[in-house]
N, C-alpha and C positions, 0 to 999 in steps of 0.2 A: 650395412652401415646406415645409421639414421641421419636425417638431415642435420640434426643438432651436432652430432659428433663430427660430421664432415665439416660443418661451418667452423667448429671450434678448433680444428686442426691448424688454422692460421691463415689469415689473409695474405694476399700477395705483397710483394715489395719490389720497388725499383731502386736502382742505385742512387737516385736522388732522394730516396727515403720518403717518397710521397705515400699517401695512404693507398694501400693495396687495392687492386681492382676487385670489386664485388665482395670485399672482405669485411670483417667486423673487428672492432677493437676489443681486446681482452681486458679484463680487470687485472689488478695487481695480483690477486690471489690466483687467477687463472694462469697468468704468465709464470708465476712461481711453481705452481703445480705441474704445468707442462714441462718446464725445464728440469724439474726434479726427476721426471721419468727417465732422463738420460744420464743420471748421476753416475751409475756404475759403468756405463759405456765410456764416459769421460775419464773415470778413474782407470779403467782398463787401457784406454788409449795412452794416457800419461805414463802408466807403468811400462807399456810395451815400448814406446818411444824412448823413455828414460833408460830402459835396459839396452836399447840399441845404441844410445849415445855413449855408452861405455867405450865404444870403439874409438871415440875421439876426445872424450872428457874423462877426468878422474872419476873413478866409481863413487867416491864419497860425495862429489858434487851432484851426480845423477841421483844418488840415494836420498840426499837431503831434499832435492826438488820433488822427487816422487812422494816422499813422506809429507811434505808441506801441501802438495796439491791434493793428496788423499784426505788429509785433515781438513783442508778448505772445502772440499766437496761434501764430505760426510758430516763434519761437525761445525766448522766455523760459519760457512755461508748459511746453512739452515738455521743456526742460532741467531744470526743477525737478521735474517728475513722474518723469523717468527717473533723475535722479541722487539724488533725496531720497526721494520718495514710494514708488516701487516697491521699493527696497532695504529700507525700513522695513516695508512691507507683507509682504515675505517672512518677516519675523520676527514681525509682529503685524498682522493685518488691521485690528483696531480702531485702532491707532495710525496705520496707513497712511491710514485714512479721515479721521482727525483732521487729519493734515497735508494731505491732499487738500482737505478743507473749508477750511482756512486759505488755501491757494493760490487756491481759487476765490472766497473772500471778497475777496481782493485784486483779482482779475479782475473780479468783479461790481461792485466799487466803482468801478473804472476805467471800466467800461461805463456806470455811472450818471452819470458826468460829463457825457455828451452831453445827456440829457434835462434835467439840472439847469441846464446852461448855456443851452439853448434856451428853457426855460420862464422863466428869469430875465430874458429880454429883454422879457417881458410884452407880446409881440406875438401876434396870432392865428396867424401862420405858425409861430412858435416853439412855441406851445402844441400845435398840431397835430402838429408833428414829435416833441415830447416824448411826447405821448399815443400816437402810432404806435409809438414806440420801446418804451414800457412794455408795450404790448399784445403786440408781437412778441417781446420778451425774455421775458415771462412764459410765453407759449406754448412757447418754446424750452426754458426751464428745466424746465417740468413734463414735457416729452417726454424730455429727455436725462438729467435728474438725479433723477427721481422714485424711483429704486430704492433710494436711501439718504437717510434723513431728515436726517442731519447735513449732507451735501453740499448737499442741496436748500435747507435752512434757511440755509446760508452764502451760497448764490447769491441767494435770494429776499429776504433781509433788507435789503441796500442798496436794492433796488427798492421795497420797502414803505416804508422810511424816506424815500426820495425822494418817493414819492407822498403821504406824510403831511405833508412839510415844504415842498416846492417851492411849492405854491400859496399858502401863507400867507406865505412869504418874499417872494414876488413881489407879492402883492396886499394883504397884511395880513389881519387877522382879519375878513373880511367874508363876505357871503353867497356871492359868486362863488368865493372860495377854498374855502369849505366844500363847495359843489357839486362843484368840481374834484377835491377830495380823494375824495369819495364816488365820483365817476366813475372815477378812477384805480384805487382799491381794487377797485371792481366789475370792472374789466377784469382785474385779477389773479385775482380769484375766478372769473371766467368762464374764464380760461385754465386754472385748476386743474380746473374742471368738465369742460372739453373734454379735458384730459389724462386725467382719470379715465375719461371715456367711452371714450377711445381705448384705454386699458389694459384696460378691461372687454371691449372688442371683441377685442383681441389675445388675452386670456385665453380667450375663447370660440373663437377660431380655433385656438388651441393645443389646446384640448380636442377640437375637431372633428378636427384633424389627428391627434391621438393616437388618437381613436376609429377614424378611417379606417385608420390604420396597424395598429391591433389587428384590425380587420375583415379587412384584407388578409392579415395573418399567419394569422388563423383560416382564411381561405379557402384559403391555401396549405397549411396543415396538413390541411384537409379534402381537398384535391386529392391530397396525398401519401397520405392514408389510403385514399382510393378507389382510387388506383393500386396500392397495396400489396395491398389486399383483393381487387382484381380479379385480380391475378396469383395470389393464393392460391386463388381460386375456380376459375380456369381449369383448373388441374391436375386436381382431382377431377372436374370436369365432363367433361373429355376422357376420363378413365377411364370415367365412366358411359356416355358415348356409345360408346366402344370395346366395353365389355362388352355393351351393348344390341345393337350390330351383330353381335357374336359369337353371342349367344343367338339372335337372329333367323335367322342363317345356319345354325346347327347344329340348331335345333329343328324337329321335324316336326309339332308341335302348332300349329294355326292360332291358337288362343287365346293361347298363349305368344308366338308370333310377333307377333301384334297388340299385345300388351302391351309387348313389346320395342320395337316401332315407336313407340308412344306415349311410352315413356320417352326414346327417342332424339330424337323431335320436340320434346318439352318441354325436354330438356337443351340442344338446339341453340338454341331460342328464348331460354333463359336465358343461354346463352353469347353470343348476339347482343347482348342487353341489356348484359351485362358488357363486351363489346367497345366499345359506344358510351360507356358510363360511363368506361372507361379512356381513350378518345380525348378526351372532354370534359375530363377531369382533366388530360390532357397539354396541351390547348389552354389551359386556365386557368393552368397552370404555365409555358407558353411553351416547351415542350420538343419540339414538333413541327417538324421541319425539312422544307422542301419540296425535292423533287428533280425539276427540270425536265428533260425530254428531248424530242427531236424525234420525233414519232410521226404516222403517217398516221391521219387521222380515220376512214377506212374501217375500220381495224383496231380503233379504239375501239368503233365501232358493232357490228362483228362479235362481238367479245368480250362486249359488253353483251348482245347477242341470245342468246348461248349461256347466259350466267349468269342472265339474267332470265326465261328461259322457264319454269322450275319455279315461280317466284313468280306469274307470270300464270296458270298452269294451276290453281293452288289453288282459285280461285273461277270456273273455267271462263271466263277472259277471253282474248280474242284479242290477241296481242302483235304490233305492227307496228313494225318498226325501219327507218327510212329510210336512204337512202344518203348518204354524205358524201365530199367530194373535198378533196384537198389535205393539207397537213401543218400541225402546230402545235407550238409550244414550250409544254408544260404538264406538270404533275405527274400522270402517267397514273393512278397508284395512288389519289390523292386524288380526282381527277375521277370515276374508276370507283366509288369508295366513295360519293361524293355521289349519283351517278345511281342506284346500287342502292338507296339509302335512299328516293329519290324514287319509284322503281318499286315498291318494297315498300309504300310509303304508298299509291300508286295502286291496287295490287292488293288491299290490305286493304279499301278503301272502294268497290271496284267488283266487281260480281258479274254474270256473263254479259254482260260488256260488252267494251270495247275500250281498250287502252292503246297509245298511239302515241308513238314516240320519234323526234325529228328533231334534226338539227344544222345550224347555219348560221353563216356568218361575217358580221361587221359591218364597216363602213368604218372604225370606230374601232380595229380590231385586236383585237376581242373574238371569242371563240367562244361561241355560245349553244346550249345543249342544252335542248330543250323536251320535257317529259314531260306528255302530255295524257291524261286518262281520261274515261270516260263514267259515272262513279260518282255518289255521292250529293251531291257538291258541298260547298261551305263557305259558310256564311252570311257576309254582309259584316261583321257585328260581330265575327266570330271570325277573320277573315283577318289582322288585325294582331297577334294573339297566338299563332298557330300555330307561330311560330318561337321562342317562349319555351320554356325547359326545362320538362318535365313538364306541358305544356299538353295538354288533351284538349278537343276541340271539340264532342263530342256531348252534353256535359252530365254532371253528377255522377250523375244518376239512371239513366243508361243507359250501361252499360259493355259494350256488345255487341262492341266492337272492342278487341282486345288491344294492348298496347304501353305503354311507360313515358313516351311523349311526348318522347323525347330525339332521335329521328332527324332531324327537321326543324331542331331547334336546332343539332345537329352540322353539318348541311349548310350552314346560314347561316354558322356560325363558320369552317368550312373554306373556304367560298367567299370570305369576306372576308379570310381569311389569304392566299389566293392572289391577292388584288387584285380580286376580282369580287364577285358577290352572287347571291342567289336571290330571285325574286319569285313571287307567286301571283296568278292571276286566276281567279275561280270564280263560278258562278251556282248557287245552291242547287237541287239536283235535276237539274242538267245537266252535272255533272262539274267538274273542276278542271284548270288548266294551270299547271305550274311551269316557270319558265325559269331555268336555271343559266347564268350568264355568267362566263367566266374569260378573262383576257388570254392571248393567244397570237399570236405572229408567224407568220402563216400563209402558206404558199406554195401557189399553185394547181397 
């Protein structure tokens, strides 16, 4: 539900008819349009109660009242509102509300005929019907007409007058009549309290919707900023990497060559972080488009072996890439990107160990890529949060391992964008196994 639609449902109201808390005042046209949405529910209620009143009233009286109220709701009131009220409201909203209040006073008086007639029978059934009508009408009025004090007063006045007079007219000035009056007025007050509570809740929902919209807009602005800054940073970093390579190639001094290699390595690490931030911002902005292609799984594994070998060699790890058969329809670029992040993560936390990559197909039409290592593992309490952005599992006091904590978060978002997911199974001190599953119609 949008902020506007929530706000337009109607501000709150108190029994003193003060301006509702956090609400807005509707125009004449808004109030008319809002009340017309309940036209047929009012007609149905009148027909139902009129039919029940046959138990205590002549059926001809009930039929005449039902016919008149139906004509009022469907023909007479819309005609008066369209031909008189709306043209006046175009010139003056205040005068438009005055005319609208007058028309609703007529309608509310006509509606009050039913409880007056049934109560006047001085029978238990008639009093029950009248009480039910007063309760339902009061709730309806506070819901639909609480945004304007004048219109609400015009609608509620006949109902209040009926509640004050009907018991005394039927029973005379006795204890029963006094209790009946108190009961009917209490029902009207209760309806006002319920209507007030409803409008307070709607106002809270409107504020929450507005806050959520503002947060989404801020998040979109943040993503746009990150995307812009990432592009701005990539250009100078590429220049730094290029010059570092040039210095390393042309220098005969080992110290200078070593320094150039350090510059190049650091710049590439920073460029990798920027690339991840750029992809995350694209995912949040919804601008990443998938491009599926039919590709041999063996080709995916071969390319992965070549690209991942330098990552595994950094900590003297042994890389084992299994064979895979068949073809699959998938986004090769994004699958390769996800697997490289998983391998990079495994290589970071594994030293003098083994990183094994396998691929398998499932009966459900999914392709599962498994990246298993023999590294330090992940504690159970951390496995639920490693896919959150900027999460670091080793603790704030120990930053032995580099990284911004975005790689696994990116993998999960990309996997879910492709219709799959990534999961982790690990035992502390015994390594970790990550399983990337993506949909793919595979042919053997």
